[in-house]
All heavy atoms as an XYZ file, in Angstrom:
944
protein
N     -15.284     -0.388      7.039
C     -14.988      1.023      6.914
C     -13.555      1.304      7.335
O     -12.941      0.530      8.038
C     -15.931      1.851      7.784
C     -17.337      1.973      7.250
C     -18.150      2.974      8.018
O     -17.841      3.280      9.164
N     -19.189      3.482      7.397
N     -13.066      2.440      6.869
C     -11.737      2.882      7.254
C     -11.877      3.919      8.358
O     -12.834      4.697      8.374
C     -11.007      3.470      6.022
C     -11.720      4.698      5.477
C      -9.561      3.757      6.344
N     -10.950      3.911      9.312
C     -10.951      4.892     10.382
C      -9.998      6.028     10.005
O      -8.892      5.780      9.513
C     -10.504      4.261     11.708
C     -11.535      3.319     12.315
C     -11.618      1.980     11.595
O     -10.601      1.346     11.346
N     -12.828      1.557     11.257
N     -10.431      7.255     10.284
C      -9.677      8.433      9.860
C      -9.438      9.361     11.047
O     -10.368      9.623     11.825
C     -10.453      9.190      8.780
C     -10.844      8.376      7.543
C     -11.791      9.186      6.654
C      -9.612      7.964      6.768
N      -8.212      9.868     11.166
C      -7.866     10.791     12.240
C      -7.115     11.976     11.638
O      -6.020     11.801     11.080
C      -6.998     10.109     13.309
C      -6.625     11.119     14.386
C      -7.728      8.919     13.914
N      -7.700     13.172     11.786
C      -7.084     14.380     11.267
C      -6.178     15.014     12.312
O      -6.387     14.862     13.520
C      -8.136     15.414     10.862
C      -9.141     14.947      9.832
C     -10.435     14.478     10.469
O     -10.401     14.037     11.633
O     -11.484     14.565      9.804
N      -5.203     15.768     11.829
C      -4.329     16.556     12.700
C      -3.786     17.732     11.906
O      -3.906     17.764     10.666
C      -3.186     15.705     13.247
O      -2.380     15.210     12.191
N      -3.205     18.692     12.620
C      -2.537     19.799     11.948
C      -3.284     21.115     11.959
O      -2.764     22.124     11.476
N      -4.502     21.119     12.494
C      -5.237     22.371     12.561
C      -4.647     23.309     13.591
O      -3.743     22.947     14.362
N      -5.146     24.540     13.607
C      -4.653     25.520     14.574
C      -5.065     26.917     14.213
O      -5.931     27.129     13.353
N      -4.423     27.872     14.876
C      -4.682     29.297     14.664
C      -3.546     29.878     13.841
O      -2.371     29.679     14.170
C      -4.780     30.003     16.016
C      -4.889     31.524     15.987
C      -6.181     31.965     15.310
C      -4.803     32.075     17.412
N      -3.891     30.591     12.783
C      -2.882     31.183     11.908
C      -3.376     32.549     11.442
O      -4.589     32.782     11.349
C      -2.606     30.249     10.701
C      -3.829     30.074      9.837
C      -1.421     30.718      9.886
N      -2.453     33.435     11.171
C      -2.829     34.745     10.665
C      -3.149     34.670      9.174
O      -2.658     33.790      8.459
C      -1.702     35.742     10.891
C      -1.506     36.135     12.345
C      -0.503     37.273     12.498
O       0.395     37.437     11.677
N      -0.659     38.046     13.554
N      -3.959     35.601      8.719
C      -4.272     35.675      7.292
C      -2.983     35.764      6.481
O      -2.051     36.481      6.861
C      -5.164     36.876      7.021
N      -2.959     35.012      5.388
C      -1.765     34.946      4.562
C      -0.830     33.820      4.928
O       0.107     33.519      4.178
N      -1.078     33.190      6.069
C      -0.226     32.109      6.526
C      -0.577     30.774      5.908
O      -1.447     30.674      5.027
N       0.113     29.737      6.385
C      -0.053     28.391      5.831
C      -0.235     27.365      6.944
O       0.247     27.564      8.073
C       1.172     28.004      4.998
O       1.345     28.869      3.895
N      -0.906     26.283      6.603
C      -1.036     25.117      7.467
C      -1.037     23.879      6.590
O      -1.444     23.936      5.426
C      -2.336     25.144      8.277
C      -2.453     26.044      9.503
C      -3.877     26.004     10.032
C      -1.462     25.654     10.567
N      -0.625     22.758      7.177
C      -0.765     21.483      6.491
C      -1.548     20.532      7.380
O      -1.118     20.228      8.501
C       0.581     20.852      6.141
C       0.411     19.633      5.238
C       1.718     18.953      4.879
N       2.237     18.122      5.954
C       3.117     17.137      5.784
N       3.568     16.870      4.555
N       3.552     16.452      6.815
N      -2.673     20.094      6.880
C      -3.483     19.103      7.586
C      -3.074     17.712      7.136
O      -2.733     17.494      5.976
C      -4.961     19.318      7.300
C      -5.540     20.705      7.583
C      -7.038     20.709      7.315
C      -5.227     21.150      8.997
N      -3.144     16.783      8.074
C      -2.872     15.374      7.773
C      -4.071     14.539      8.197
O      -4.783     14.887      9.141
C      -1.629     14.886      8.522
O      -0.485     15.611      8.148
N      -4.257     13.443      7.513
C      -5.330     12.503      7.853
C      -4.758     11.101      7.753
O      -4.411     10.644      6.652
C      -6.508     12.684      6.918
S      -7.801     11.439      7.112
N      -4.658     10.434      8.885
C      -4.129      9.071      8.932
C      -5.277      8.079      8.887
O      -6.252      8.208      9.634
C      -3.310      8.885     10.199
N      -5.137      7.081      8.037
C      -6.188      6.087      7.854
C      -5.746      4.726      8.368
O      -4.565      4.375      8.298
C      -6.554      5.981      6.381
N      -6.705      3.975      8.860
C      -6.425      2.616      9.316
C      -7.672      1.765      9.120
O      -8.780      2.276      9.011
C      -6.009      2.601     10.787
O      -7.054      3.095     11.604
N      -7.472      0.456      9.074
C      -8.594     -0.464      9.061
C      -8.841     -1.148      7.743
O      -9.298     -2.285      7.715
N      -8.611     -0.496      6.638
C      -8.830     -1.102      5.323
C      -7.696     -0.654      4.401
O      -6.857      0.144      4.780
C     -10.180     -0.678      4.747
C     -11.382     -1.259      5.464
C     -11.489     -2.760      5.280
N     -12.627     -3.335      5.974
C     -13.783     -3.585      5.411
N     -13.948     -3.315      4.126
N     -14.773     -4.111      6.103
N      -7.667     -1.182      3.214
C      -6.631     -0.839      2.258
C      -6.824      0.600      1.789
O      -7.745      0.906      1.043
C      -6.651     -1.784      1.057
O      -6.536     -3.125      1.525
C      -5.507     -1.472      0.113
N      -5.940      1.464      2.260
C      -6.072      2.903      2.019
C      -6.105      3.213      0.538
O      -6.868      4.082      0.098
C      -4.906      3.608      2.706
C      -4.861      5.085      2.497
C      -5.802      5.913      3.091
C      -3.871      5.670      1.723
C      -5.757      7.287      2.923
C      -3.815      7.036      1.543
C      -4.761      7.846      2.140
N      -5.294      2.529     -0.251
C      -5.184      2.865     -1.667
C      -6.448      2.519     -2.451
O      -6.556      2.868     -3.623
C      -3.976      2.158     -2.283
O      -4.097      0.759     -2.147
N      -7.417      1.876     -1.834
C      -8.685      1.579     -2.508
C      -9.630      2.772     -2.523
O     -10.649      2.742     -3.211
C      -9.399      0.413     -1.825
C      -8.735     -0.922     -2.096
O      -7.893     -1.032     -2.980
N      -9.102     -1.925     -1.336
N      -9.313      3.803     -1.751
C     -10.258      4.883     -1.502
C      -9.916      6.172     -2.237
O      -8.760      6.588     -2.290
C     -10.337      5.196     -0.011
C     -10.953      4.099      0.815
C     -10.173      3.070      1.314
C     -12.309      4.104      1.105
C     -10.733      2.056      2.071
C     -12.879      3.102      1.870
C     -12.079      2.080      2.347
O     -12.648      1.089      3.102
N     -10.951      6.813     -2.752
C     -10.879      8.235     -3.063
C     -10.921      8.979     -1.730
O     -11.728      8.649     -0.860
C     -12.063      8.674     -3.951
C     -12.179     10.182     -4.002
C     -11.931      8.077     -5.348
N     -10.046      9.942     -1.560
C      -9.992     10.704     -0.306
C     -10.382     12.159     -0.558
O     -10.070     12.725     -1.605
C      -8.587     10.638      0.282
C      -8.125      9.231      0.641
S      -9.182      8.435      1.857
C      -8.952      9.509      3.268
N     -11.050     12.724      0.437
C     -11.487     14.105      0.285
C     -11.343     14.893      1.563
O     -11.210     14.330      2.657
N     -11.344     16.195      1.405
C     -11.397     17.139      2.529
C     -12.655     17.988      2.364
O     -12.944     18.483      1.265
C     -10.163     18.038      2.562
C      -8.913     17.354      3.010
C      -7.942     16.812      2.220
C      -8.486     17.151      4.360
N      -6.934     16.278      2.985
C      -7.246     16.468      4.303
C      -9.016     17.472      5.606
C      -6.532     16.104      5.454
C      -8.311     17.104      6.748
C      -7.079     16.435      6.669
N     -13.368     18.148      3.460
C     -14.536     19.005      3.525
C     -14.326     19.964      4.701
O     -13.473     19.742      5.549
C     -15.799     18.172      3.751
C     -16.197     17.337      2.571
C     -15.504     16.168      2.263
C     -17.251     17.711      1.756
C     -15.864     15.387      1.168
C     -17.624     16.937      0.661
C     -16.928     15.775      0.373
N     -15.145     21.005      4.756
C     -15.077     21.914      5.901
C     -16.475     22.405      6.251
O     -17.374     22.435      5.409
C     -14.144     23.086      5.607
C     -14.627     24.034      4.520
C     -13.545     25.063      4.205
N     -13.975     26.011      3.178
C     -13.183     26.935      2.644
N     -11.907     27.035      3.032
N     -13.647     27.771      1.726
N     -16.602     22.793      7.509
C     -17.884     23.300      7.980
C     -17.646     24.465      8.925
O     -17.007     24.307      9.981
C     -18.684     22.209      8.681
C     -20.098     22.603      9.020
C     -20.951     21.403      9.397
O     -20.458     20.335      9.711
N     -22.269     21.581      9.334
N     -18.141     25.618      8.534
C     -18.058     26.815      9.368
C     -19.312     26.896     10.227
O     -20.351     26.330      9.886
C     -17.925     28.044      8.483
N     -19.253     27.625     11.340
C     -20.424     27.743     12.224
C     -21.638     28.270     11.474
O     -21.561     29.263     10.757
C     -19.954     28.731     13.294
C     -18.478     28.578     13.318
C     -18.078     28.305     11.911
N     -22.751     27.564     11.624
C     -23.987     28.005     11.003
C     -24.101     27.717      9.525
O     -25.074     28.121      8.884
N     -23.120     27.027      8.974
C     -23.134     26.729      7.542
C     -23.113     25.225      7.305
O     -22.748     24.447      8.181
C     -21.941     27.383      6.852
C     -21.977     28.903      6.874
C     -20.865     29.483      6.017
C     -20.942     30.991      5.964
N     -19.880     31.581      5.092
N     -23.485     24.831      6.099
C     -23.443     23.423      5.737
C     -22.000     22.986      5.458
O     -21.146     23.797      5.103
C     -24.316     23.170      4.499
C     -25.798     23.366      4.738
C     -26.626     22.959      3.539
O     -26.033     22.650      2.489
O     -27.859     22.946      3.653
N     -21.785     21.702      5.594
C     -20.478     21.150      5.262
C     -20.266     21.273      3.744
O     -21.153     20.940      2.957
C     -20.388     19.693      5.705
C     -19.012     19.106      5.652
C     -18.957     17.762      6.348
N     -19.301     17.865      7.759
C     -19.187     16.877      8.647
N     -18.732     15.697      8.240
N     -19.526     17.049      9.895
N     -19.080     21.734      3.365
C     -18.817     21.947      1.946
C     -17.544     21.245      1.505
O     -16.601     21.060      2.278
C     -18.707     23.447      1.644
C     -17.542     24.146      2.292
C     -17.414     25.608      1.838
O     -18.273     26.098      1.091
O     -16.417     26.244      2.242
N     -17.545     20.892      0.230
C     -16.397     20.224     -0.363
C     -15.225     21.180     -0.489
O     -15.398     22.356     -0.828
C     -16.790     19.699     -1.745
C     -15.639     19.226     -2.574
C     -15.046     18.000     -2.326
C     -15.134     20.017     -3.594
C     -13.975     17.567     -3.088
C     -14.073     19.593     -4.364
C     -13.487     18.367     -4.105
N     -14.012     20.666     -0.253
C     -12.791     21.462     -0.396
C     -11.894     20.874     -1.490
O     -11.524     21.568     -2.427
C     -12.017     21.530      0.928
C     -10.680     22.248      0.735
C     -12.839     22.218      2.008
N     -11.552     19.597     -1.356
C     -10.627     18.985     -2.311
C     -10.768     17.473     -2.251
O     -11.201     16.925     -1.237
C      -9.186     19.380     -2.003
N     -10.393     16.807     -3.340
C     -10.423     15.347     -3.378
C      -9.304     14.837     -4.274
O      -8.818     15.552     -5.162
C     -11.766     14.829     -3.861
N      -8.937     13.582     -4.041
C      -7.841     12.964     -4.791
C      -8.174     11.501     -5.049
O      -8.751     10.831     -4.191
C      -6.514     13.111     -4.008
C      -5.311     12.662     -4.833
C      -6.567     12.398     -2.669
C      -3.977     13.090     -4.217
N      -7.851     11.006     -6.232
C      -8.182      9.627     -6.532
C      -7.170      8.679     -5.878
O      -6.229      9.103     -5.199
C      -8.276      9.406     -8.044
C      -6.927      9.436     -8.738
O      -5.957      9.977     -8.198
N      -6.861      8.864     -9.926
N      -7.366      7.377     -6.093
C      -6.599      6.396     -5.333
C      -5.099      6.485     -5.604
O      -4.291      6.255     -4.703
C      -7.092      4.979     -5.663
C      -6.785      4.555     -7.070
C      -7.510      4.794     -8.195
C      -5.617      3.843     -7.501
N      -6.886      4.282     -9.292
C      -5.720      3.685     -8.896
C      -4.504      3.323     -6.842
C      -4.752      3.023     -9.646
C      -3.539      2.664     -7.575
C      -3.671      2.522     -8.965
N      -4.723      6.839     -6.823
C      -3.299      6.855     -7.167
C      -2.664      8.228     -6.967
O      -1.440      8.350     -7.008
C      -3.114      6.433     -8.618
O      -3.677      7.394     -9.488
N      -3.494      9.249     -6.792
C      -2.969     10.611     -6.708
C      -2.836     11.292     -8.055
O      -2.370     12.432     -8.122
N      -3.234     10.627     -9.106
C      -3.072     11.178    -10.454
C      -4.162     12.182    -10.816
O      -4.023     12.909    -11.803
C      -3.080     10.047    -11.483
O      -4.317      9.361    -11.466
N      -5.232     12.207    -10.048
C      -6.344     13.110    -10.339
C      -6.775     13.818     -9.067
O      -6.967     13.187     -8.030
C      -7.521     12.324    -10.908
O      -8.622     13.167    -11.177
N      -6.895     15.138     -9.162
C      -7.345     15.936     -8.026
C      -8.435     16.889     -8.481
O      -8.557     17.202     -9.669
C      -6.194     16.749     -7.409
O      -5.613     17.586     -8.425
C      -5.117     15.833     -6.831
N      -9.208     17.345     -7.497
C     -10.307     18.270     -7.795
C     -10.454     19.219     -6.615
O     -10.332     18.801     -5.466
C     -11.599     17.500     -8.032
C     -12.687     18.323     -8.657
C     -12.692     18.595    -10.016
C     -13.710     18.852     -7.883
C     -13.683     19.363    -10.590
C     -14.703     19.620     -8.442
C     -14.697     19.875     -9.799
O     -15.673     20.638    -10.361
N     -10.719     20.502     -6.914
C     -10.782     21.517     -5.872
C     -12.034     22.371     -6.012
O     -12.525     22.618     -7.111
C      -9.567     22.441     -5.961
C      -8.251     21.748     -5.735
C      -7.511     21.246     -6.794
C      -7.741     21.597     -4.442
C      -6.306     20.596     -6.586
C      -6.527     20.961     -4.226
C      -5.827     20.460     -5.302
O      -4.622     19.822     -5.081
N     -12.506     22.842     -4.876
C     -13.535     23.867     -4.889
C     -12.938     25.151     -5.454
O     -11.751     25.438     -5.249
C     -14.066     24.099     -3.479
N     -13.751     25.923     -6.140
C     -13.258     27.166     -6.733
C     -12.665     28.098     -5.679
O     -11.716     28.832     -5.949
C     -14.389     27.874     -7.471
C     -14.780     27.174     -8.762
O     -13.983     26.349     -9.264
O     -15.883     27.458     -9.266
N     -13.220     28.069     -4.481
C     -12.795     28.997     -3.425
C     -11.372     28.727     -2.930
O     -10.762     29.598     -2.310
C     -13.761     28.928     -2.246
O     -13.826     27.612     -1.741
N     -10.841     27.532     -3.192
C      -9.505     27.199     -2.693
C      -8.518     26.905     -3.813
O      -7.325     26.713     -3.554
C      -9.549     25.993     -1.726
C     -10.557     26.247     -0.620
C      -9.862     24.697     -2.456
N      -8.999     26.880     -5.035
C      -8.147     26.535     -6.174
C      -6.974     27.505     -6.269
O      -7.147     28.721     -6.177
C      -8.972     26.564     -7.454
C      -8.415     25.750     -8.589
C      -9.412     25.682     -9.728
C     -10.658     24.915     -9.355
N     -11.612     24.797    -10.484
N      -5.778     26.965     -6.424
C      -4.581     27.786     -6.489
C      -3.960     28.092     -5.142
O      -2.824     28.559     -5.070
N      -4.684     27.819     -4.064
C      -4.149     28.075     -2.714
C      -3.940     26.786     -1.927
O      -3.023     26.699     -1.107
C      -5.110     28.979     -1.923
C      -5.333     30.331     -2.548
C      -6.136     31.249     -1.621
N      -7.470     30.724     -1.338
C      -7.930     30.469     -0.107
N      -7.166     30.674      0.936
N      -9.159     30.025      0.052
N      -4.805     25.805     -2.145
C      -4.737     24.536     -1.414
C      -4.248     23.428     -2.346
O      -4.537     23.441     -3.548
C      -6.116     24.140     -0.893
C      -6.650     24.994      0.228
C      -6.071     26.199      0.584
C      -7.778     24.585      0.925
C      -6.566     26.976      1.611
C      -8.301     25.354      1.964
C      -7.695     26.559      2.301
N      -3.535     22.464     -1.766
C      -3.060     21.308     -2.517
C      -3.328     20.036     -1.728
O      -2.903     19.928     -0.572
C      -1.559     21.416     -2.809
O      -1.289     22.621     -3.536
C      -1.093     20.229     -3.654
N      -4.017     19.098     -2.347
C      -4.260     17.799     -1.725
C      -3.249     16.801     -2.281
O      -2.920     16.831     -3.475
C      -5.705     17.315     -1.962
C      -6.000     16.059     -1.137
C      -6.001     17.120     -3.435
C      -7.478     15.657     -1.148
N      -2.762     15.938     -1.426
C      -1.827     14.901     -1.845
C      -2.017     13.690     -0.948
O      -2.683     13.770      0.090
C      -0.382     15.400     -1.783
O      -0.033     15.755     -0.454
N      -1.424     12.579     -1.349
C      -1.547     11.369     -0.540
C      -0.264     10.560     -0.618
O       0.455     10.610     -1.618
C      -2.730     10.518     -0.967
C      -2.627      9.909     -2.342
C      -3.958      9.296     -2.771
N      -4.373      8.192     -1.915
C      -5.624      7.731     -1.856
N      -6.574      8.292     -2.598
N      -5.916      6.706     -1.069
N      -0.016      9.809      0.446
C       1.109      8.884      0.497
C       0.521      7.523      0.866
O       0.237      7.274      2.049
C       2.135      9.347      1.529
C       3.384      8.494      1.536
O       3.328      7.336      1.102
O       4.423      8.990      1.995
N       0.325      6.663     -0.107
C      -0.317      5.374      0.155
C       0.554      4.461      1.013
O       0.033      3.590      1.713
C      -0.681      4.690     -1.155
C      -1.858      5.353     -1.848
O      -2.615      6.115     -1.231
N      -2.009      5.091     -3.138
N       1.850      4.659      0.971
C       2.738      3.848      1.818
C       2.563      4.202      3.295
O       2.810      3.366      4.164
C       4.181      4.060      1.402
N       2.131      5.437      3.560
C       1.930      5.894      4.940
C       0.453      5.959      5.311
O       0.123      6.413      6.411
C       2.572      7.266      5.142
C       4.079      7.274      4.994
C       4.658      8.664      5.265
C       6.173      8.646      5.174
N       6.753      9.997      5.438
N      -0.415      5.563      4.395
C      -1.864      5.604      4.651
C      -2.310      6.993      5.109
O      -3.107      7.133      6.054
C      -2.258      4.570      5.711
C      -2.152      3.145      5.196
O      -1.927      2.926      4.018
N      -2.302      2.191      6.084
N      -1.812      8.003      4.443
C      -2.065      9.379      4.870
C      -2.397     10.263      3.676
O      -1.785     10.130      2.614
C      -0.839      9.948      5.611
O      -0.534      9.112      6.739
C      -1.123     11.360      6.113
N      -3.368     11.147      3.889
C      -3.689     12.185      2.917
C      -3.434     13.532      3.567
O      -3.616     13.692      4.778
C      -5.147     12.047      2.414
C      -6.143     12.242      3.549
C      -5.422     13.011      1.278
N      -2.992     14.481      2.754
C      -2.606     15.799      3.256
C      -3.410     16.888      2.557
O      -3.874     16.727      1.435
C      -1.120     16.047      2.999
C      -0.206     14.989      3.555
C       0.268     13.961      2.741
C       0.198     15.015      4.887
C       1.117     12.981      3.243
C       1.047     14.042      5.388
C       1.498     13.027      4.565
O       2.336     12.055      5.067
N      -3.513     18.017      3.247
C      -4.067     19.220      2.628
C      -3.148     20.371      2.988
O      -3.113     20.804      4.146
C      -5.487     19.496      3.109
C      -6.170     20.676      2.417
C      -6.439     20.348      0.942
C      -7.476     21.046      3.122
N      -2.411     20.833      2.021
C      -1.553     21.994      2.212
C      -2.368     23.236      1.894
O      -2.910     23.366      0.798
C      -0.338     21.915      1.292
C       0.593     23.124      1.384
C       1.300     23.220      2.708
N       2.192     24.368      2.798
C       2.955     24.640      3.857
N       2.916     23.852      4.927
N       3.743     25.687      3.857
N      -2.426     24.155      2.851
C      -3.238     25.357      2.709
C      -2.330     26.580      2.785
O      -1.708     26.820      3.829
C      -4.305     25.407      3.802
C      -5.172     24.150      3.852
S      -6.515     24.269      5.055
C      -5.572     24.329      6.574
N      -2.247     27.310      1.686
C      -1.456     28.532      1.626
C      -2.356     29.743      1.461
O      -3.526     29.613      1.095
C      -0.476     28.466      0.449
C       0.566     27.379      0.595
O       0.961     27.036      1.715
N       1.017     26.829     -0.522
N      -1.803     30.914      1.713
C      -2.541     32.173      1.549
C      -3.899     32.105      2.224
O      -4.924     32.472      1.632
C      -2.700     32.493      0.054
O      -1.453     32.550     -0.589
N      -3.907     31.671      3.454
C      -5.168     31.477      4.175
C      -5.890     32.794      4.404
O      -5.260     33.844      4.620
C      -4.911     30.761      5.492
C      -4.680     29.247      5.349
C      -3.995     28.685      6.589
C      -5.993     28.540      5.094
N      -7.211     32.708      4.362
C      -8.076     33.870      4.539
C      -8.995     33.616      5.738
O      -9.272     32.468      6.074
C      -8.930     34.068      3.290
C      -8.150     34.194      2.003
C      -9.100     34.261      0.808
C      -8.332     34.355     -0.510
N      -9.258     34.418     -1.671
N      -9.492     34.684      6.356
C     -10.432     34.488      7.476
C     -11.633     33.620      7.089
O     -12.131     32.848      7.933
C     -10.852     35.909      7.834
C      -9.673     36.741      7.449
C      -9.126     36.101      6.201
N     -12.063     33.689      5.852
C     -13.208     32.883      5.427
C     -12.879     31.399      5.286
O     -13.774     30.583      5.037
C     -13.796     33.416      4.117
C     -12.796     33.619      3.004
C     -12.302     35.064      2.921
O     -12.011     35.684      3.979
O     -12.188     35.560      1.780
N     -11.619     31.029      5.437
C     -11.245     29.618      5.474
C     -11.447     29.011      6.863
O     -11.286     27.794      7.036
C      -9.779     29.430      5.061
C      -9.520     29.804      3.618
O     -10.333     29.444      2.749
O      -8.486     30.458      3.369
N     -11.784     29.841      7.837
C     -12.006     29.352      9.192
C     -13.157     28.350      9.219
O     -14.257     28.648      8.748
C     -12.305     30.520     10.145
O     -11.144     31.353     10.228
C     -12.685     30.027     11.524
N     -12.888     27.162      9.745
C     -13.887     26.096      9.775
C     -13.290     24.874     10.470
O     -12.076     24.827     10.738
C     -14.311     25.709      8.360
N     -14.154     23.914     10.736
C     -13.676     22.579     11.098
C     -13.462     21.815      9.796
O     -14.361     21.767      8.949
C     -14.674     21.835     11.998
C     -14.176     20.422     12.286
C     -14.892     22.601     13.298
N     -12.279     21.249      9.645
C     -11.934     20.526      8.425
C     -12.023     19.020      8.686
O     -11.457     18.518      9.664
C     -10.532     20.910      7.963
C     -10.505     22.247      7.271
C     -10.691     23.429      7.989
C     -10.320     22.345      5.896
C     -10.692     24.656      7.359
C     -10.307     23.578      5.251
C     -10.502     24.721      5.986
O     -10.500     25.946      5.351
N     -12.714     18.338      7.772
C     -12.945     16.909      7.906
C     -12.294     16.150      6.753
O     -12.406     16.555      5.596
C     -14.438     16.601      7.895
C     -15.200     17.177      9.050
C     -15.774     18.439      8.968
C     -15.354     16.452     10.235
C     -16.492     18.979     10.024
C     -16.071     16.981     11.302
C     -16.639     18.244     11.186
O     -17.331     18.761     12.241
N     -11.686     15.056      7.093
C     -11.166     14.108      6.114
C     -12.250     13.054      5.867
O     -12.974     12.676      6.796
C      -9.905     13.468      6.693
S      -9.207     12.121      5.736
N     -12.352     12.581      4.629
C     -13.377     11.596      4.312
C     -12.860     10.618      3.261
O     -11.994     10.972      2.454
C     -14.636     12.293      3.807
N     -13.432      9.420      3.278
C     -13.031      8.367      2.338
C     -14.246      7.865      1.573
O     -15.325      7.700      2.144
C     -12.377      7.208      3.089
N     -14.027      7.636      0.283
C     -15.093      7.155     -0.580
C     -14.646      5.903     -1.314
O     -13.517      5.826     -1.784
C     -15.461      8.234     -1.596
O     -16.339      7.727     -2.586
N     -15.571      4.945     -1.444
C     -15.271      3.720     -2.185
C     -15.649      3.838     -3.659
O     -15.511      2.868     -4.409
C     -16.002      2.528     -1.564
O     -17.413      2.808     -1.552
C     -15.534      2.264     -0.139
N     -16.132      5.010     -4.073
C     -16.489      5.200     -5.478
C     -15.228      5.070     -6.339
O     -14.143      5.433     -5.906
C     -17.114      6.575     -5.684
C     -18.354      6.828     -4.856
C     -19.528      5.968     -5.268
N     -20.711      6.265     -4.474
C     -21.674      7.077     -4.858
N     -21.590      7.685     -6.034
N     -22.713      7.290     -4.088
N     -15.367      4.594     -7.561
C     -14.192      4.415     -8.435
C     -13.672      5.727     -9.022
O     -12.632      5.731     -9.670
C     -14.717      3.492     -9.529
C     -16.180      3.757     -9.578
C     -16.587      4.048     -8.160
N     -14.388      6.819     -8.788
C     -13.946      8.104     -9.318
C     -14.390      9.189     -8.335
O     -15.167      8.935     -7.413
C     -14.531      8.359    -10.699
C     -15.988      7.982    -10.818
C     -16.992      8.850    -10.401
C     -16.352      6.737    -11.325
C     -18.324      8.489    -10.478
C     -17.684      6.376    -11.413
C     -18.666      7.249    -10.991
O     -19.980      6.881    -11.066
N     -13.899     10.412     -8.539
C     -14.180     11.499     -7.601
C     -15.598     12.032     -7.796
O     -15.980     12.429     -8.889
C     -13.164     12.642     -7.785
C     -11.754     12.186     -7.388
C     -13.570     13.858     -6.950
C     -10.672     13.212     -7.672
N     -16.351     12.043     -6.714
C     -17.653     12.698     -6.648
C     -17.592     13.627     -5.449
O     -17.191     13.208     -4.369
C     -18.806     11.680     -6.487
C     -18.821     10.706     -7.661
C     -20.143     12.406     -6.383
C     -19.864      9.613     -7.533
N     -17.977     14.879     -5.605
C     -17.678     15.884     -4.578
C     -18.797     16.107     -3.587
O     -18.748     17.041     -2.802
C     -17.268     17.221     -5.230
C     -16.083     17.013     -6.138
C     -18.432     17.848     -5.989
N     -19.798     15.259     -3.559
C     -20.880     15.419     -2.594
C     -20.563     14.658     -1.306
O     -19.878     13.629     -1.320
C     -22.199     14.898     -3.158
O     -22.043     13.505     -3.481
C     -22.589     15.660     -4.414
N     -21.103     15.144     -0.186
C     -20.859     14.475      1.091
C     -21.403     13.057      1.091
O     -20.827     12.168      1.722
C     -21.487     15.265      2.246
O     -22.885     15.437      1.989
C     -20.838     16.631      2.409
N     -22.482     12.819      0.378
C     -23.102     11.498      0.388
C     -22.257     10.438     -0.315
O     -22.490      9.234     -0.125
C     -24.488     11.541     -0.266
O     -24.361     12.115     -1.574
C     -25.463     12.370      0.552
N     -21.281     10.852     -1.105
C     -20.404      9.895     -1.784
C     -19.327      9.349     -0.867
O     -18.653      8.386     -1.215
C     -19.762     10.549     -2.997
N     -19.176      9.955      0.305
C     -18.115      9.575      1.242
C     -18.731      8.868      2.443
O     -19.575      9.433      3.133
C     -17.324     10.807      1.674
C     -16.488     11.383      0.569
C     -17.062     12.185     -0.414
C     -15.141     11.112      0.489
C     -16.301     12.698     -1.449
C     -14.359     11.631     -0.546
C     -14.947     12.420     -1.516
N     -18.299      7.653      2.703
C     -18.916      6.843      3.744
C     -18.188      6.837      5.068
O     -18.750      6.424      6.083
N     -16.924      7.299      5.072
C     -16.145      7.311      6.308
C     -15.641      8.724      6.547
O     -15.162      9.378      5.608
C     -14.958      6.343      6.214
O     -15.401      5.017      6.017
N     -15.718      9.149      7.811
C     -15.354     10.519      8.168
C     -14.489     10.538      9.416
O     -14.670      9.716     10.331
C     -16.615     11.350      8.433
C     -17.447     11.558      7.215
C     -18.367     10.697      6.682
C     -17.423     12.697      6.351
N     -18.923     11.233      5.542
C     -18.359     12.461      5.315
C     -16.704     13.889      6.339
C     -18.594     13.380      4.295
C     -16.935     14.806      5.332
C     -17.874     14.542      4.321
N     -13.577     11.501      9.466
C     -12.823     11.750     10.682
C     -13.604     12.631     11.628
O     -14.730     13.046     11.331
N     -12.986     12.951     12.753
C     -13.661     13.734     13.783
C     -13.532     15.234     13.535
O     -14.220     16.034     14.171
C     -13.095     13.381     15.167
C     -11.794     14.100     15.538
C     -10.582     13.608     14.779
O     -10.628     12.597     14.066
N      -9.471     14.320     14.906
N     -12.644     15.618     12.649
C     -12.475     17.023     12.306
C     -11.346     17.685     13.076
O     -11.003     17.286     14.198
N     -10.780     18.719     12.472
C      -9.749     19.530     13.119
C     -10.047     20.993     12.841
O     -10.391     21.361     11.709
C      -8.338     19.128     12.629
O      -7.343     19.845     13.369
C      -8.146     19.387     11.145
N      -9.927     21.819     13.864
C     -10.299     23.231     13.755
C      -9.179     24.033     13.095
O      -8.013     23.934     13.495
C     -10.592     23.807     15.133
C     -10.910     25.296     15.145
C     -12.254     25.623     14.523
O     -13.252     24.968     14.824
N     -12.291     26.629     13.655
N      -9.549     24.843     12.127
C      -8.642     25.810     11.512
C      -9.247     27.191     11.719
O     -10.389     27.439     11.336
C      -8.448     25.526     10.014
C      -7.668     26.666      9.353
C      -7.732     24.196      9.817
N      -8.481     28.070     12.326
C      -8.932     29.434     12.577
C      -7.932     30.390     11.968
O      -6.733     30.326     12.278
C      -9.074     29.703     14.073
O      -9.983     28.762     14.646
C      -9.607     31.111     14.314
N      -8.420     31.274     11.098
C      -7.566     32.244     10.432
C      -7.953     33.634     10.930
O      -9.091     34.074     10.738
C      -7.708     32.160      8.910
C      -6.726     33.119      8.238
C      -7.468     30.742      8.423
N      -7.023     34.304     11.556
C      -7.298     35.635     12.098
C      -6.918     36.699     11.082
O      -5.977     36.544     10.309
C      -6.524     35.841     13.387
O      -5.136     35.787     13.143
N      -7.661     37.807     11.117
C      -7.410     38.899     10.157
C      -6.395     39.891     10.695
O      -6.013     39.847     11.847
C      -8.716     39.596      9.838
O      -9.302     40.088     11.021
């Protein structure tokens, strides 16, 4: 398995921006589809965005499309989530995840490795 460590969360006002980072170690990073999920209090973990091994294909949840951008740097073993125009409903713990599937599947069960999560709080 690959080990994942997220960073970059924090408190931001509505309309603001944050960039989350996820550093990977332990296995060949470029072999993995990478994804971001989030979980708000009392809610199930939900898909946010995913990117294939080369970065040529991305997929987003409808709720973040046009506001969030996922990217990766395979030379740095890092995946990013740029979040713009943040809303209070984006408040959640954000998790980075890695999948060995050859293509993007947006369910939690497709991802076998998870980070510990980073808190994002958007104030109104």
